[in-house]
N, C-alpha and C positions, 0 to 999 in steps of 0.2 A: 229809520235804521240806515237807509241809503246815505243820507246827509252825514250821519255820525261816521259811517265807515269811510265815506269820501273825505271827511276832514281828518279823521284819527286812524284810518286803516293802516297806513305805512308805519306810523309809530307803534301801534299794537303789534304788527307783525314783527317789527325790529325788536321790540322788547321781549316777545315770546321766543323769538329765535335766539336772542342773546342769553336768556335764561336757560334755554334748552342746551345751548353750546356750553355754558358755564357748567351745568349738571353733567354733561357728557365729559368735558375735560377734567372735572373733579373726580369723576368715576374712574377715568383712565389713569390719572396721576396716582390716585390712592391705590389702584390695583397694580400699577407698575412699581410702587414704592417697595413692594415685597422682594423685588429683584435687586441684588447689589450691582450686577453687571448687566449688559445687554443680553436679554434672553434670546434663545434661538426661536426661529419662526414657528416651529412645531409646538414649542411651549405656549407661545402667545395664541395660537389658534384653539387650543383647549380651553383657554380662559374665557370668562364671560364678562369682563369689565368694559369691553367694547360694545356690548349688546345695546345699552341704553342709547348711545349715539346713532347706532344703525336703525334701531326701532323708531326713534324719534324722527330721523330723516325719512324713513319709510312712511310713517303715519302723516308727516307734514305733506309729503308728496301726494298721498292719497286723498287727504283732506282738500289740498289745493285743487286737484283735478276734479273732485266731486263738486266743490263749490263753483269751479269755473263752468262746469257743465250745467249746474242748476241755474246760475245767473245768465248764461247764454240762452238757455231755453226760456227763462223768465222774460228776458229781453225780446226774444222772438215772439213770444205769446202776447206780450204787451204792445208791441209795435211791429206787426208783421210787414208793413209796407217799407219801413226803413231797413228791415232786416233782409229784404229780398236780395241784395248783393251777396250777403253771407250765405243764404240758402242756395243761390245759384252757384257760388264757388264751392260749396260743399258737395253739391250734386256733380259738378264738373270733376272734382277730385275723386269722388266715388266711381264715376264712369271711367276716368282714366285708370284707376287702380284695377277695375275688373277687365278692362281692355288689356292692360299689361299682364295681368295674371293669366289671361287666356292665351296670350302670345308667348308666354314664357316656355323655355324648352322642356322643362321637366326632368332633365338628366341630373343625377345626383353625383356630385364631385367627391373627391376623397375627403376633403375638409368637411363637407356636409355629412358624409357618412360617419366621420369620427365623432360628430356631435349628435348623431341619430336624428338627422333632420329628414323628414319624409319628402316625397315628391310635392305634395300639396303645400307643405310649409315652405319648401324652397321656392315655389311659384309665388306664394305670398311675400316672401322676403324680397324677391326680385321686383315684383310689382311695387312694393313699399319703397324700395330704393330708387326706382325710376320716378315714382311720383314725388319723392323728396328732392330728387335732383331737379325736376321740372319746377317745383316750388322754389328751390334755392335760386335758380337762375331767373325765374320769373320775379322774384323779389328784388333781384339786382336790377332787372330792366325797369321795374316800376320805380325804384329808388332813383335811378338815373333820370328817367322821364320827369318824375316830380321835381327833381332839382333843376332840370332844364326849364321846366314850366315856371318854377319860382324865380329863376334867373331873368326870364323875359316878362314877368308879371309886374 
């Protein structure tokens, strides 16, 4: 199965995506054809001919996330020694998340209260933003260092 997906996986994903896009576009165009002029936004929100495209995107995202988690776990189980850097990185990110969550102020701003964000959720959001920021700049540092290493190698 691995060799089949390694060889044909991108083609299968492209074809499935193209078919789903074609079905979604056909659904939208056939639903929009009932309007002779540009309908108002309120009219479009009540219609359901956009639902297939939204559902397909949602299910593809869920399926991709589930398969990614399954294959990462399978790789860790099959070869834990080679997966040690991944495990260490995940533990470091989790520790950073909980450190930043504990260090968050906990005050609820006006924008947060407008969206009914609680203190705990606000701390989680703050921690997630900090971890994502560290990962972003860390990725840039690793990119630059790897390019410099490749330049002198």
